[in-house]
N, CA, C and O atoms as a printed pandas DataFrame, in Angstrom:
     atom_number atom_name residue_name chain_id  residue_number  x_coord  y_coord  z_coord
0              1         N          UNK        A               1   64.952  -20.816   61.847
1              2        CA          UNK        A               1   64.099  -19.619   62.347
2              3         C          UNK        A               1   62.719  -20.054   61.882
3              4         O          UNK        A               1   62.263  -20.802   61.017
4              5         N          UNK        A               2   62.330  -19.381   62.685
5              6        CA          UNK        A               2   60.769  -19.216   62.982
6              7         C          UNK        A               2   60.410  -18.257   61.464
7              8         O          UNK        A               2   61.082  -17.262   61.193
8              9         N          UNK        A               3   59.263  -18.741   60.571
9             10        CA          UNK        A               3   59.212  -17.788   59.253
10            11         C          UNK        A               3   58.287  -16.668   59.883
11            12         O          UNK        A               3   57.287  -16.961   60.537
12            13         N          UNK        A               4   58.687  -15.370   59.645
13            14        CA          UNK        A               4   57.803  -13.895   59.391
14            15         C          UNK        A               4   56.401  -13.879   59.302
15            16         O          UNK        A               4   55.728  -14.447   58.442
16            17         N          UNK        A               5   55.985  -13.171   60.277
17            18        CA          UNK        A               5   54.677  -13.212   59.648
18            19         C          UNK        A               5   54.394  -12.338   58.192
19            20         O          UNK        A               5   55.277  -11.576   57.797
20            21         N          UNK        A               6   53.580  -12.435   57.698
21            22        CA          UNK        A               6   53.217  -11.862   56.136
22            23         C          UNK        A               6   52.768  -10.358   56.505
23            24         O          UNK        A               6   52.037  -10.057   57.449
24            25         N          UNK        A               7   53.353   -9.467   55.568
25            26        CA          UNK        A               7   52.801   -8.282   55.472
26            27         C          UNK        A               7   51.303   -8.102   55.646
27            28         O          UNK        A               7   50.771   -7.161   56.235
28            29         N          UNK        A               8   50.813   -8.919   55.176
29            30        CA          UNK        A               8   49.097   -8.516   55.136
30            31         C          UNK        A               8   48.595   -8.796   56.776
31            32         O          UNK        A               8   47.747   -8.164   57.406
32            33         N          UNK        A               9   49.139   -9.564   57.071
33            34        CA          UNK        A               9   48.966   -9.696   58.667
34            35         C          UNK        A               9   49.759   -9.148   59.661
35            36         O          UNK        A               9   49.981   -9.716   60.730
36            37         N          UNK        A              10   50.020   -8.497   59.471
37            38        CA          UNK        A              10   50.874   -7.109   59.895
38            39         C          UNK        A              10   51.010   -6.074   59.824
39            40         O          UNK        A              10   51.751   -5.346   60.485
40            41         N          UNK        A              11   49.856   -5.675   58.465
41            42        CA          UNK        A              11   49.547   -4.629   58.431
42            43         C          UNK        A              11   48.047   -4.690   59.074
43            44         O          UNK        A              11   47.541   -3.677   59.559
44            45         N          UNK        A              12   47.370   -5.946   59.046
45            46        CA          UNK        A              12   45.918   -6.027   59.998
46            47         C          UNK        A              12   46.013   -5.915   60.622
47            48         O          UNK        A              12   45.146   -5.126   60.998
48            49         N          UNK        A              13   47.026   -6.339   61.853
49            50        CA          UNK        A              13   46.682   -6.457   63.198
50            51         C          UNK        A              13   47.080   -4.607   63.640
51            52         O          UNK        A              13   46.620   -3.891   64.530
52            53         N          UNK        A              14   48.103   -4.340   62.573
53            54        CA          UNK        A              14   48.677   -2.533   62.783
54            55         C          UNK        A              14   47.323   -1.698   62.296
55            56         O          UNK        A              14   47.524   -0.484   62.261
56            57         N          UNK        A              15   45.903   -2.137   61.891
57            58        CA          UNK        A              15   45.670   -1.131   61.683
58            59         C          UNK        A              15   44.303   -1.369   62.859
59            60         O          UNK        A              15   43.479   -0.473   63.043
60            61         N          UNK        A              16   44.264   -2.143   63.279
61            62        CA          UNK        A              16   43.005   -2.960   64.174
62            63         C          UNK        A              16   43.922   -2.325   65.330
63            64         O          UNK        A              16   43.756   -3.006   66.342
64            65         N          UNK        A              17   44.720   -1.400   65.535
65            66        CA          UNK        A              17   45.362   -1.232   66.802
66            67         C          UNK        A              17   46.124    0.124   66.918
67            68         O          UNK        A              17   46.951    0.667   67.651
68            69         N          UNK        A              18   45.426    0.363   65.840
69            70        CA          UNK        A              18   45.967    2.150   65.664
70            71         C          UNK        A              18   45.398    2.707   66.629
71            72         O          UNK        A              18   44.663    1.945   67.258
72            73         N          UNK        A              19   45.452    3.813   67.020
73            74        CA          UNK        A              19   46.000    4.572   68.176
74            75         C          UNK        A              19   44.958    5.711   67.845
75            76         O          UNK        A              19   45.302    6.370   66.864
76            77         N          UNK        A              20   43.544    6.178   68.534
77            78        CA          UNK        A              20   43.535    7.632   68.358
78            79         C          UNK        A              20   44.002    8.531   68.983
79            80         O          UNK        A              20   43.975    9.660   68.493
80            81         N          UNK        A              21   44.571    8.309   70.250
81            82        CA          UNK        A              21   45.088    9.379   71.044
82            83         C          UNK        A              21   46.430    8.291   71.571
83            84         O          UNK        A              21   46.348    7.066   71.667
84            85         N          UNK        A              22   47.655    9.155   71.868
85            86        CA          UNK        A              22   48.792    8.351   72.259
86            87         C          UNK        A              22   48.705    7.216   73.617
87            88         O          UNK        A              22   49.302    6.145   73.731
88            89         N          UNK        A              23   47.683    7.915   74.635
89            90        CA          UNK        A              23   47.203    7.484   75.829
90            91         C          UNK        A              23   46.277    6.199   76.137
91            92         O          UNK        A              23   46.393    5.260   76.925
92            93         N          UNK        A              24   45.272    6.575   75.140
93            94        CA          UNK        A              24   44.470    5.138   75.150
94            95         C          UNK        A              24   44.667    4.004   74.443
95            96         O          UNK        A              24   44.179    2.922   74.769
96            97         N          UNK        A              25   45.772    4.287   72.914
97            98        CA          UNK        A              25   45.936    3.111   72.180
98            99         C          UNK        A              25   45.179    2.133   71.624
99           100         O          UNK        A              25   45.476    0.989   71.280
100          101         N          UNK        A              26   43.602    3.071   71.560
101          102        CA          UNK        A              26   42.581    2.430   70.749
102          103         C          UNK        A              26   42.194    2.716   69.790
103          104         O          UNK        A              26   42.868    3.478   69.097
104          105         N          UNK        A              27   41.060    2.279   69.372
105          106        CA          UNK        A              27   40.054    2.272   67.697
106          107         C          UNK        A              27   39.274    1.412   67.603
107          108         O          UNK        A              27   39.698    0.287   67.339
108          109         N          UNK        A              28   37.865    1.626   67.782
109          110        CA          UNK        A              28   36.836    1.126   67.563
110          111         C          UNK        A              28   36.802    0.066   68.584
111          112         O          UNK        A              28   36.197   -0.967   68.300
112          113         N          UNK        A              29   37.415    0.188   69.825
113          114        CA          UNK        A              29   37.206    0.131   71.336
114          115         C          UNK        A              29   38.206   -1.379   71.065
115          116         O          UNK        A              29   37.683   -2.379   71.557
116          117         N          UNK        A              30   39.278   -1.568   70.494
117          118        CA          UNK        A              30   40.641   -2.517   69.951
118          119         C          UNK        A              30   41.492   -2.063   70.447
119          120         O          UNK        A              30   41.930   -1.069   69.869
120          121         N          UNK        A              31   42.256   -2.512   71.831
121          122        CA          UNK        A              31   43.186   -2.204   72.084
122          123         C          UNK        A              31   44.107   -3.422   72.094
123          124         O          UNK        A              31   43.730   -4.590   71.998
124          125         N          UNK        A              32   45.516   -2.942   72.240
125          126        CA          UNK        A              32   46.499   -3.790   72.064
126          127         C          UNK        A              32   46.845   -5.157   72.630
127          128         O          UNK        A              32   47.645   -5.892   72.050
128          129         N          UNK        A              33   46.399   -5.408   73.470
129          130        CA          UNK        A              33   46.034   -6.504   74.305
130          131         C          UNK        A              33   45.011   -7.424   74.460
131          132         O          UNK        A              33   44.973   -8.506   75.046
132          133         N          UNK        A              34   43.691   -6.424   73.450
133          134        CA          UNK        A              34   42.174   -7.289   72.739
134          135         C          UNK        A              34   42.854   -8.177   71.983
135          136         O          UNK        A              34   42.841   -9.403   72.090
136          137         N          UNK        A              35   43.777   -7.134   70.789
137          138        CA          UNK        A              35   44.637   -7.745   69.449
138          139         C          UNK        A              35   45.028   -8.590   69.442
139          140         O          UNK        A              35   44.865   -9.449   68.574
140          141         N          UNK        A              36   46.082   -8.709   70.976
141          142        CA          UNK        A              36   46.928   -9.857   71.177
142          143         C          UNK        A              36   46.112  -11.289   71.107
143          144         O          UNK        A              36   46.303  -12.421   70.662
144          145         N          UNK        A              37   45.303  -10.711   71.665
145          146        CA          UNK        A              37   44.749  -12.216   72.125
146          147         C          UNK        A              37   43.449  -12.512   70.797
147          148         O          UNK        A              37   43.120  -13.571   70.263
148          149         N          UNK        A              38   42.984  -11.226   70.603
149          150        CA          UNK        A              38   41.969  -11.865   68.878
150          151         C          UNK        A              38   42.997  -12.499   67.587
151          152         O          UNK        A              38   42.752  -13.403   66.788
152          153         N          UNK        A              39   44.084  -11.739   67.721
153          154        CA          UNK        A              39   45.578  -12.143   66.507
154          155         C          UNK        A              39   46.258  -13.758   66.778
155          156         O          UNK        A              39   46.821  -14.573   66.047
156          157         N          UNK        A              40   45.818  -13.720   68.428
157          158        CA          UNK        A              40   46.910  -15.143   68.860
158          159         C          UNK        A              40   48.166  -14.848   69.096
159          160         O          UNK        A              40   49.034  -15.675   69.374
160          161         N          UNK        A              41   48.356  -13.357   68.969
161          162        CA          UNK        A              41   50.130  -12.961   69.291
162          163         C          UNK        A              41   50.403  -12.383   69.843
163          164         O          UNK        A              41   49.535  -11.516   69.951
164          165         N          UNK        A              42   51.928  -12.020   70.954
165          166        CA          UNK        A              42   52.031  -11.093   72.049
166          167         C          UNK        A              42   52.151   -9.661   72.116
167          168         O          UNK        A              42   52.366   -9.145   71.020
168          169         N          UNK        A              43   52.098   -9.133   72.773
169          170        CA          UNK        A              43   51.392   -8.046   72.778
170          171         C          UNK        A              43   53.018   -7.289   72.594
171          172         O          UNK        A              43   53.022   -6.146   72.136
172          173         N          UNK        A              44   54.309   -7.911   72.938
173          174        CA          UNK        A              44   55.554   -7.426   72.151
174          175         C          UNK        A              44   55.304   -6.879   71.308
175          176         O          UNK        A              44   55.291   -5.670   71.076
176          177         N          UNK        A              45   54.892   -8.391   70.308
177          178        CA          UNK        A              45   55.020   -8.363   68.945
178          179         C          UNK        A              45   54.222   -7.414   68.324
179          180         O          UNK        A              45   54.400   -7.355   67.107
180          181         N          UNK        A              46   53.363   -6.621   68.801
181          182        CA          UNK        A              46   52.730   -5.292   68.190
182          183         C          UNK        A              46   53.551   -4.599   68.559
183          184         O          UNK        A              46   53.996   -4.079   67.536
184          185         N          UNK        A              47   54.238   -4.110   69.650
185          186        CA          UNK        A              47   54.697   -3.116   70.011
186          187         C          UNK        A              47   56.059   -2.900   69.123
187          188         O          UNK        A              47   56.448   -1.827   68.663
188          189         N          UNK        A              48   56.744   -4.295   68.983
189          190        CA          UNK        A              48   58.088   -3.913   67.766
190          191         C          UNK        A              48   57.579   -3.699   66.450
191          192         O          UNK        A              48   58.381   -3.260   65.625
192          193         N          UNK        A              49   56.019   -3.994   65.969
193          194        CA          UNK        A              49   55.572   -3.468   64.756
194          195         C          UNK        A              49   55.108   -1.983   64.860
195          196         O          UNK        A              49   55.087   -1.294   63.840
196          197         N          UNK        A              50   54.847   -1.626   65.705
197          198        CA          UNK        A              50   54.286    0.114   65.998
198          199         C          UNK        A              50   56.123    1.034   65.786
199          200         O          UNK        A              50   56.386    2.033   65.116
200          201         N          UNK        A              51   56.951    0.268   66.562
201          202        CA          UNK        A              51   58.183    0.717   66.864
202          203         C          UNK        A              51   58.834    0.857   65.230
203          204         O          UNK        A              51   59.168    1.983   64.860
204          205         N          UNK        A              52   59.029   -0.563   64.091
205          206        CA          UNK        A              52   59.633   -0.576   63.517
206          207         C          UNK        A              52   58.972    0.467   61.993
207          208         O          UNK        A              52   59.640    0.979   61.095
208          209         N          UNK        A              53   57.510    0.484   62.191
209          210        CA          UNK        A              53   56.988    1.269   61.368
210          211         C          UNK        A              53   57.414    2.933   61.805
211          212         O          UNK        A              53   57.704    3.809   60.990
212          213         N          UNK        A              54   57.375    3.058   62.970
213          214        CA          UNK        A              54   58.078    4.928   63.275
214          215         C          UNK        A              54   59.453    4.458   62.765
215          216         O          UNK        A              54   59.650    5.384   61.977
216          217         N          UNK        A              55   60.098    3.997   62.699
217          218        CA          UNK        A              55   61.388    3.936   62.849
218          219         C          UNK        A              55   61.744    3.827   60.916
219          220         O          UNK        A              55   62.676    4.564   60.595
220          221         N          UNK        A              56   61.434    3.433   60.333
221          222        CA          UNK        A              56   61.931    2.563   58.861
222          223         C          UNK        A              56   60.420    2.664   58.290
223          224         O          UNK        A              56   60.175    1.611   57.701
224          225         N          UNK        A              57   59.194    3.652   58.247
225          226        CA          UNK        A              57   57.838    3.398   57.717
226          227         C          UNK        A              57   57.429    2.275   57.006
227          228         O          UNK        A              57   56.719    2.370   56.005
228          229         N          UNK        A              58   57.914    0.985   57.551
229          230        CA          UNK        A              58   56.679   -0.267   57.194
230          231         C          UNK        A              58   57.273   -0.856   58.562
231          232         O          UNK        A              58   57.949   -0.478   59.519
232          233         N          UNK        A              59   56.420   -2.364   57.943
233          234        CA          UNK        A              59   56.523   -3.218   59.001
234          235         C          UNK        A              59   56.707   -4.222   59.088
235          236         O          UNK        A              59   56.485   -5.002   60.014
236          237         N          UNK        A              60   57.435   -4.446   57.485
237          238        CA          UNK        A              60   58.091   -5.384   56.691
238          239         C          UNK        A              60   58.692   -6.687   57.604
239          240         O          UNK        A              60   58.182   -6.484   58.705
240          241         N          UNK        A              61   59.273   -7.560   57.681
241          242        CA          UNK        A              61   60.631   -8.384   58.588
242          243         C          UNK        A              61   61.793   -8.165   58.138
243          244         O          UNK        A              61   61.928   -8.449   56.948
244          245         N          UNK        A              62   62.718   -7.744   58.683
245          246        CA          UNK        A              62   64.031   -7.232   58.311
246          247         C          UNK        A              62   64.527   -8.900   57.719
247          248         O          UNK        A              62   64.252  -10.035   58.107
248          249         N          UNK        A              63   65.308   -8.399   56.699
249          250        CA          UNK        A              63   65.571   -9.250   55.515
250          251         C          UNK        A              63   66.458  -10.667   56.200
251          252         O          UNK        A              63   66.261  -10.635   57.414
252          253         N          UNK        A              64   66.993  -11.391   55.978
253          254        CA          UNK        A              64   67.948  -12.562   56.655
254          255         C          UNK        A              64   69.246  -11.971   55.949
255          256         O          UNK        A              64   69.662  -11.498   54.892
256          257         N          UNK        A              65   69.635  -12.347   57.353
257          258        CA          UNK        A              65   71.519  -11.818   56.872
258          259         C          UNK        A              65   72.290  -13.123   55.841
259          260         O          UNK        A              65   72.394  -14.304   56.172
260          261         N          UNK        A              66   72.614  -12.700   54.955
261          262        CA          UNK        A              66   73.704  -14.006   54.008
262          263         C          UNK        A              66   74.607  -14.454   55.024
263          264         O          UNK        A              66   74.936  -13.748   55.977
264          265         N          UNK        A              67   75.011  -15.619   54.830
265          266        CA          UNK        A              67   75.981  -16.232   55.122
266          267         C          UNK        A              67   77.418  -15.500   55.431
267          268         O          UNK        A              67   77.771  -14.988   54.369
268          269         N          UNK        A              68   78.194  -15.294   56.251
269          270        CA          UNK        A              68   79.401  -14.160   56.462
270          271         C          UNK        A              68   80.720  -15.592   55.860
271          272         O          UNK        A              68   81.871  -15.362   55.488
272          273         N          UNK        A              69   80.124  -16.823   55.936
273          274        CA          UNK        A              69   81.367  -17.728   56.362
274          275         C          UNK        A              69   81.876  -17.845   54.842
275          276         O          UNK        A              69   80.947  -18.083   54.071
276          277         N          UNK        A              70   83.229  -17.724   54.190
277          278        CA          UNK        A              70   83.979  -18.164   53.293
278          279         C          UNK        A              70   83.976  -19.043   53.292
279          280         O          UNK        A              70   84.199  -19.747   54.277
280          281         N          UNK        A              71   83.616  -19.574   51.723
281          282        CA          UNK        A              71   83.671  -20.874   51.161
282          283         C          UNK        A              71   85.190  -20.893   50.858
283          284         O          UNK        A              71   85.889  -20.115   50.208
284          285         N          UNK        A              72   85.554  -22.329   51.713
285          286        CA          UNK        A              72   87.142  -22.484   51.464
286          287         C          UNK        A              72   87.260  -23.323   50.296
287          288         O          UNK        A              72   88.288  -23.316   49.619
288          289         N          UNK        A              73   85.898  -24.309   49.924
289          290        CA          UNK        A              73   86.220  -25.308   48.170
290          291         C          UNK        A              73   85.347  -24.425   47.593
291          292         O          UNK        A              73   84.352  -24.063   48.220
292          293         N          UNK        A              74   85.658  -23.884   46.096
293          294        CA          UNK        A              74   84.999  -23.062   45.510
294          295         C          UNK        A              74   84.612  -23.954   44.100
295          296         O          UNK        A              74   83.484  -24.117   43.636
296          297         N          UNK        A              75   86.038  -24.534   43.514
297          298        CA          UNK        A              75   85.632  -25.179   42.412
298          299         C          UNK        A              75   85.057  -27.064   42.646
299          300         O          UNK        A              75   85.730  -28.043   42.965
300          301         N          UNK        A              76   83.909  -26.971   42.394
301          302        CA          UNK        A              76   83.143  -28.011   43.119
302          303         C          UNK        A              76   83.687  -29.057   42.120
303          304         O          UNK        A              76   83.794  -30.172   42.628
304          305         N          UNK        A              77   84.123  -28.957   40.594
305          306        CA          UNK        A              77   84.667  -30.268   39.715
306          307         C          UNK        A              77   85.639  -30.831   39.784
307          308         O          UNK        A              77   85.822  -31.985   39.396
308          309         N          UNK        A              78   86.948  -29.637   40.625
309          310        CA          UNK        A              78   88.106  -30.126   40.899
310          311         C          UNK        A              78   88.205  -30.640   42.038
311          312         O          UNK        A              78   89.239  -31.244   42.323
312          313         N          UNK        A              79   87.243  -30.535   42.884
313          314        CA          UNK        A              79   86.966  -31.304   44.465
314          315         C          UNK        A              79   86.476  -32.737   44.042
315          316         O          UNK        A              79   87.068  -33.762   44.377
316          317         N          UNK        A              80   85.510  -32.713   43.391
317          318        CA          UNK        A              80   85.012  -33.967   42.856
318          319         C          UNK        A              80   86.358  -35.166   42.226
319          320         O          UNK        A              80   86.555  -36.265   42.746
320          321         N          UNK        A              81   86.959  -34.749   41.312
321          322        CA          UNK        A              81   88.091  -35.230   40.465
322          323         C          UNK        A              81   89.217  -35.612   42.141
323          324         O          UNK        A              81   90.015  -36.533   42.316
324          325         N          UNK        A              82   88.906  -34.738   42.875
325          326        CA          UNK        A              82   90.352  -35.022   44.138
326          327         C          UNK        A              82   89.315  -36.311   44.866
327          328         O          UNK        A              82   89.761  -37.416   45.174
328          329         N          UNK        A              83   88.056  -35.942   45.028
329          330        CA          UNK        A              83   87.582  -37.178   45.871
330          331         C          UNK        A              83   87.888  -38.626   45.168
331          332         O          UNK        A              83   88.095  -39.751   45.625
332          333         N          UNK        A              84   87.823  -38.095   43.885
333          334        CA          UNK        A              84   87.613  -39.350   42.992
334          335         C          UNK        A              84   89.214  -40.172   43.301
335          336         O          UNK        A              84   89.434  -41.375   43.441
336          337         N          UNK        A              85   89.851  -39.394   43.325
337          338        CA          UNK        A              85   91.028  -39.800   43.483
338          339         C          UNK        A              85   91.875  -39.948   45.059
339          340         O          UNK        A              85   93.090  -40.139   45.098
340          341         N          UNK        A              86   91.048  -39.830   46.270
341          342        CA          UNK        A              86   91.408  -39.732   47.609
342          343         C          UNK        A              86   90.101  -40.344   48.272
343          344         O          UNK        A              86   89.961  -40.256   49.492
344          345         N          UNK        A              87   89.381  -40.811   47.678
345          346        CA          UNK        A              87   88.097  -41.132   48.223
346          347         C          UNK        A              87   88.114  -42.210   49.277
347          348         O          UNK        A              87   87.021  -42.606   49.681
348          349         N          UNK        A              88   89.040  -42.651   49.693
349          350        CA          UNK        A              88   89.783  -44.076   50.199
350          351         C          UNK        A              88   90.230  -43.509   51.877
351          352         O          UNK        A              88   90.065  -44.114   52.936
352          353         N          UNK        A              89   90.651  -42.562   51.714
353          354        CA          UNK        A              89   91.317  -41.349   52.691
354          355         C          UNK        A              89   89.692  -41.007   53.939
355          356         O          UNK        A              89   88.493  -41.047   53.667
356          357         N          UNK        A              90   90.447  -40.678   55.353
357          358        CA          UNK        A              90   89.927  -40.013   55.875
358          359         C          UNK        A              90   89.219  -38.761   55.879
359          360         O          UNK        A              90   89.519  -38.113   54.876
360          361         N          UNK        A              91   88.624  -38.337   56.416
361          362        CA          UNK        A              91   88.362  -36.700   55.904
362          363         C          UNK        A              91   89.221  -35.765   56.703
363          364         O          UNK        A              91   89.008  -34.553   56.670
364          365         N          UNK        A              92   90.260  -36.330   57.475
365          366        CA          UNK        A              92   91.215  -35.124   58.027
366          367         C          UNK        A              92   92.293  -35.031   57.698
367          368         O          UNK        A              92   93.058  -34.097   57.937
368          369         N          UNK        A              93   92.683  -36.839   56.578
369          370        CA          UNK        A              93   93.893  -37.122   55.902
370          371         C          UNK        A              93   93.300  -35.953   54.455
371          372         O          UNK        A              93   94.233  -35.229   54.110
372          373         N          UNK        A              94   92.187  -35.734   53.761
373          374        CA          UNK        A              94   91.917  -35.171   52.964
374          375         C          UNK        A              94   91.704  -33.817   52.956
375          376         O          UNK        A              94   91.612  -33.060   51.990
376          377         N          UNK        A              95   91.628  -33.569   54.235
377          378        CA          UNK        A              95   92.015  -32.138   54.820
378          379         C          UNK        A              95   93.165  -31.521   54.521
379          380         O          UNK        A              95   93.337  -30.496   53.861
380          381         N          UNK        A              96   94.038  -32.305   55.120
381          382        CA          UNK        A              96   95.829  -32.102   55.456
382          383         C          UNK        A              96   95.991  -32.090   53.300
383          384         O          UNK        A              96   96.719  -31.265   52.748
384          385         N          UNK        A              97   95.225  -33.070   52.545
385          386        CA          UNK        A              97   95.756  -33.518   51.226
386          387         C          UNK        A              97   95.618  -32.089   50.574
387          388         O          UNK        A              97   96.599  -31.588   50.026
388          389         N          UNK        A              98   94.179  -31.302   50.638
389          390        CA          UNK        A              98   93.504  -30.265   50.166
390          391         C          UNK        A              98   94.332  -29.654   49.813
391          392         O          UNK        A              98   95.379  -30.192   50.171
392          393         N          UNK        A              99   94.597  -28.334   49.009
393          394        CA          UNK        A              99   95.264  -27.210   48.596
394          395         C          UNK        A              99   95.154  -26.287   49.474
395          396         O          UNK        A              99   94.598  -26.944   50.353
396          397         N          UNK        A             100   95.256  -25.340   49.868
397          398        CA          UNK        A             100   95.165  -24.529   51.186
398          399         C          UNK        A             100   94.726  -24.986   52.411
399          400         O          UNK        A             100   94.997  -26.112   52.830
400          401         N          UNK        A             101   94.055  -24.165   53.017
401          402        CA          UNK        A             101   94.290  -24.452   54.953
402          403         C          UNK        A             101   92.444  -24.924   54.717
403          404         O          UNK        A             101   91.767  -23.948   54.394
404          405         N          UNK        A             102   91.888  -25.855   54.807
405          406        CA          UNK        A             102   91.083  -26.418   54.848
406          407         C          UNK        A             102   90.767  -27.270   56.644
407          408         O          UNK        A             102   91.714  -27.655   57.330
408          409         N          UNK        A             103   89.980  -27.342   56.883
409          410        CA          UNK        A             103   88.789  -28.472   58.010
410          411         C          UNK        A             103   88.657  -29.526   58.298
411          412         O          UNK        A             103   89.881  -29.654   58.322
412          413         N          UNK        A             104   88.156  -30.934   58.685
413          414        CA          UNK        A             104   87.825  -31.254   58.256
414          415         C          UNK        A             104   86.476  -31.064   58.387
415          416         O          UNK        A             104   85.981  -31.109   57.261
416          417         N          UNK        A             105   85.220  -30.773   59.660
417          418        CA          UNK        A             105   84.327  -29.747   59.132
418          419         C          UNK        A             105   83.908  -29.765   57.931
419          420         O          UNK        A             105   82.914  -30.384   57.553
420          421         N          UNK        A             106   84.928  -28.816   56.966
421          422        CA          UNK        A             106   84.625  -28.049   55.700
422          423         C          UNK        A             106   84.959  -29.222   55.049
423          424         O          UNK        A             106   84.646  -28.980   53.884
424          425         N          UNK        A             107   85.546  -30.704   55.101
425          426        CA          UNK        A             107   85.653  -31.481   53.808
426          427         C          UNK        A             107   84.280  -32.540   53.614
427          428         O          UNK        A             107   83.788  -33.076   52.621
428          429         N          UNK        A             108   83.842  -32.555   55.455
429          430        CA          UNK        A             108   82.130  -32.800   55.634
430          431         C          UNK        A             108   81.420  -32.407   54.876
431          432         O          UNK        A             108   80.991  -33.168   54.009
432          433         N          UNK        A             109   81.030  -31.052   54.926
433          434        CA          UNK        A             109   79.991  -30.012   54.596
434          435         C          UNK        A             109   80.058  -30.363   52.524
435          436         O          UNK        A             109   79.194  -30.589   51.676
436          437         N          UNK        A             110   81.966  -30.189   52.501
437          438        CA          UNK        A             110   81.557  -30.670   50.882
438          439         C          UNK        A             110   81.729  -31.865   50.427
439          440         O          UNK        A             110   81.645  -32.124   49.227
440          441         N          UNK        A             111   82.005  -32.785   51.390
441          442        CA          UNK        A             111   81.222  -33.889   50.040
442          443         C          UNK        A             111   79.756  -33.835   50.648
443          444         O          UNK        A             111   79.051  -33.589   49.669
444          445         N          UNK        A             112   79.076  -33.921   51.573
445          446        CA          UNK        A             112   77.439  -33.613   51.738
446          447         C          UNK        A             112   77.121  -32.680   50.644
447          448         O          UNK        A             112   76.006  -33.007   50.238
448          449         N          UNK        A             113   77.581  -31.636   49.944
449          450        CA          UNK        A             113   77.052  -30.690   48.821
450          451         C          UNK        A             113   76.986  -31.634   47.579
451          452         O          UNK        A             113   76.033  -31.651   46.800
452          453         N          UNK        A             114   78.083  -32.409   47.477
453          454        CA          UNK        A             114   78.167  -33.037   46.384
454          455         C          UNK        A             114   77.730  -34.564   46.495
455          456         O          UNK        A             114   78.330  -35.317   45.728
456          457         N          UNK        A             115   76.869  -35.081   47.250
457          458        CA          UNK        A             115   75.822  -36.065   47.166
458          459         C          UNK        A             115   77.184  -37.507   47.604
459          460         O          UNK        A             115   76.776  -38.667   47.664
460          461         N          UNK        A             116   78.492  -37.240   47.825
461          462        CA          UNK        A             116   79.266  -38.080   48.106
462          463         C          UNK        A             116   78.914  -38.915   49.337
463          464         O          UNK        A             116   78.092  -38.514   50.162
464          465         N          UNK        A             117   79.523  -40.033   49.441
465          466        CA          UNK        A             117   78.999  -41.184   50.055
466          467         C          UNK        A             117   79.960  -42.570   50.534
467          468         O          UNK        A             117   80.025  -43.426   49.651
468          469         N          UNK        A             118   80.546  -42.819   51.542
469          470        CA          UNK        A             118   81.176  -44.262   51.609
470          471         C          UNK        A             118   80.361  -45.314   52.240
471          472         O          UNK        A             118   80.844  -46.378   52.625
472          473         N          UNK        A             119   79.379  -45.066   52.318
473          474        CA          UNK        A             119   78.226  -46.273   52.836
474          475         C          UNK        A             119   78.126  -47.167   51.230
475          476         O          UNK        A             119   78.091  -46.804   50.055
476          477         N          UNK        A             120   78.105  -48.634   52.012
477          478        CA          UNK        A             120   78.173  -49.469   51.262
478          479         C          UNK        A             120   77.121  -49.589   50.217
479          480         O          UNK        A             120   76.718  -48.443   50.016
480          481         N          UNK        A             121   76.597  -50.281   49.589
481          482        CA          UNK        A             121   75.458  -50.359   48.764
482          483         C          UNK        A             121   74.527  -51.469   49.179
483          484         O          UNK        A             121   75.117  -52.494   48.837
484          485         N          UNK        A             122   73.475  -51.776   49.692
485          486        CA          UNK        A             122   72.886  -52.619   50.641
486          487         C          UNK        A             122   72.973  -54.053   50.290
487          488         O          UNK        A             122   72.239  -54.304   49.334
488          489         N          UNK        A             123   73.534  -54.943   50.678
489          490        CA          UNK        A             123   72.879  -56.764   49.451
490          491         C          UNK        A             123   71.840  -57.067   50.018
491          492         O          UNK        A             123   71.480  -56.731   51.147
492          493         N          UNK        A             124   71.134  -57.925   49.020
493          494        CA          UNK        A             124   69.746  -58.560   49.119
494          495         C          UNK        A             124   70.019  -59.875   50.275
495          496         O          UNK        A             124   70.680  -60.888   50.047
496          497         N          UNK        A             125   69.388  -59.568   51.412
497          498        CA          UNK        A             125   69.251  -60.355   51.893
498          499         C          UNK        A             125   68.083  -60.940   52.512
499          500         O          UNK        A             125   67.459  -60.281   53.344
500          501         N          UNK        A             126   67.652  -62.334   52.133
501          502        CA          UNK        A             126   66.829  -62.577   52.169
502          503         C          UNK        A             126   66.611  -63.540   53.239
503          504         O          UNK        A             126   67.348  -64.483   53.529
504          505         N          UNK        A             127   65.302  -63.132   53.902
505          506        CA          UNK        A             127   65.533  -63.440   55.413
506          507         C          UNK        A             127   64.296  -64.683   55.480
507          508         O          UNK        A             127   63.306  -64.667   54.748
508          509         N          UNK        A             128   64.556  -65.655   56.422
509          510        CA          UNK        A             128   63.530  -66.314   56.425
510          511         C          UNK        A             128   62.614  -66.343   57.605
511          512         O          UNK        A             128   63.017  -66.304   58.768
512          513         N          UNK        A             129   60.846  -66.440   57.099
513          514        CA          UNK        A             129   60.414  -66.322   57.497
514          515         C          UNK        A             129   59.332  -67.359   58.139
515          516         O          UNK        A             129   58.679  -68.180   57.495
516          517         N          UNK        A             130   59.269  -67.079   59.975
517          518        CA          UNK        A             130   58.635  -68.618   60.092
518          519         C          UNK        A             130   57.183  -68.280   60.190
519          520         O          UNK        A             130   56.626  -67.233   60.521
520          521         N          UNK        A             131   56.701  -69.481   59.802
521          522        CA          UNK        A             131   55.317  -69.071   60.554
522          523         C          UNK        A             131   55.077  -68.882   61.725
523          524         O          UNK        A             131   56.026  -69.284   62.399
524          525         N          UNK        A             132   53.994  -68.318   62.546
525          526        CA          UNK        A             132   53.525  -67.703   63.679
526          527         C          UNK        A             132   53.837  -69.689   64.589
527          528         O          UNK        A             132   53.844  -70.816   64.092
528          529         N          UNK        A             133   53.998  -69.278   65.751
529          530        CA          UNK        A             133   53.366  -70.831   66.436
530          531         C          UNK        A             133   52.157  -70.871   67.427
531          532         O          UNK        A             133   52.565  -70.704   68.576
532          533         N          UNK        A             134   51.377  -70.967   67.386
533          534        CA          UNK        A             134   50.295  -71.142   67.816
534          535         C          UNK        A             134   50.140  -71.844   69.480
535          536         O          UNK        A             134   50.322  -73.054   69.612
536          537         N          UNK        A             135   49.933  -71.325   70.203
537          538        CA          UNK        A             135   49.918  -71.678   71.765
538          539         C          UNK        A             135   48.295  -72.437   71.550
539          540         O          UNK        A             135   47.256  -72.138   70.961
540          541         N          UNK        A             136   48.780  -73.549   72.383
541          542        CA          UNK        A             136   47.053  -73.860   72.738
542          543         C          UNK        A             136   46.527  -73.851   74.525
543          544         O          UNK        A             136   45.351  -74.060   74.824
């Protein structure tokens, strides 16, 4: 999701395009279309900000909605001990062994959250480098 424009920027654009009359939509010669080109934003964005100001009394961005997902694994210490005991199993097998109903992707996200990886540590492999052969 894109980062919303700052409140200062929104206020500046809005003040630059305040309407003297509803028909003209200009102040000091700056129309919404000119303001959109000047501030490099779409005219629709300016219209949305005016509409939001009329509806809510402010041009602040809407707050981001919180995740509605209900976490099925909440006790992280218990999950860490579970992973130590069953770390050799696949994620699907771990999902079946975990108390309660969880899916393989839930186990995958939980493993990622506790930073657990089954990857082997890389061993030091010495590579022999050959000098470049020069062609004559």
